[in-house]
C-alpha positions in Angstrom: 0.1 0.0 0.0 0.9 3.4 -0.7 1.9 5.5 2.5 0.9 9.0 2.9 2.8 11.0 0.3 3.8 14.6 1.1 4.1 16.6 -2.2 5.7 19.8 -2.1 2.7 21.1 -4.3 -1.1 19.9 -4.6 -1.3 17.2 -7.3 -3.4 19.3 -9.8 -0.7 22.0 -9.6 2.2 19.5 -10.4 0.2 18.1 -13.5 -0.6 21.6 -14.7 2.9 22.3 -14.3 4.1 19.1 -16.3 1.4 20.0 -18.9 2.7 23.6 -19.5 6.3 22.2 -19.7 5.3 19.7 -22.4 3.5 22.2 -24.3 6.2 24.9 -24.0 8.9 22.0 -25.3 6.6 21.1 -28.0 6.0 24.8 -29.4 9.6 25.4 -29.1 10.5 22.6 -31.3 7.9 23.7 -33.8 9.5 26.4 -36.1 6.1 27.8 -37.5 4.9 28.1 -34.0 8.1 30.1 -32.9 7.9 32.4 -36.0 4.0 33.2 -35.2 5.1 33.9 -31.4 7.8 36.1 -32.5 5.3 38.0 -34.8 2.8 38.6 -32.2 5.5 39.8 -30.0 6.7 42.4 -32.5 3.2 43.4 -33.2 2.3 43.7 -29.5 5.5 46.0 -29.2 3.8 48.4 -31.6 0.8 48.9 -29.6 0.1 52.3 -27.9 -1.1 51.4 -24.4 -3.5 53.9 -22.5 -2.0 55.8 -19.7 -3.2 55.3 -16.2 -5.3 58.5 -16.2 -6.9 57.4 -19.7 -7.9 53.9 -18.2 -9.5 55.5 -15.1 -11.5 58.0 -17.0 -12.5 55.0 -19.3 -13.6 53.0 -16.4 -15.6 55.9 -14.9 -17.4 56.4 -18.3 -18.2 52.9 -18.5 -19.6 52.7 -14.8 -21.8 55.7 -15.4 -23.0 54.3 -18.9 -23.7 50.7 -17.2 -25.7 52.7 -14.3 -27.7 54.8 -16.9 -28.5 51.6 -18.9 -29.5 49.7 -15.6 -32.0 52.6 -14.7 -33.5 52.7 -18.1 -33.9 48.7 -18.0 -35.4 48.9 -14.6 -38.2 51.7 -15.8 -38.9 49.6 -18.8 -39.4 46.5 -16.8 -41.3 48.1 -14.2 -43.7 49.9 -16.7 -44.2 46.7 -18.7 -44.7 44.6 -15.5 -47.3 46.9 -14.4 -49.1 47.0 -17.9 -49.0 43.1 -18.0 -50.1 42.5 -14.3 -53.0 44.8 -14.9 -54.2 43.3 -18.3 -53.9 39.9 -16.6 -56.4 41.2 -13.9 -59.1 42.1 -16.4 
């Protein structure tokens, strides 16, 4: 019988590491895949990333717009719920 085996990491984590390592080795051995990943890295270096201030402003706009959309949907739902319930009581 197997005794209580003490592993440094949980078994699923070890399996994930082994699978990731196998995928890494397979990709490194494939020339087409390496070319593709190098091209992706080149294109990502050309991306103009937003500043922190732009990200904060965009996030604020999104939060406000989601709030407005939620209020409009709530009003439509309340209106049509009231209309439907009154029609069903006829």
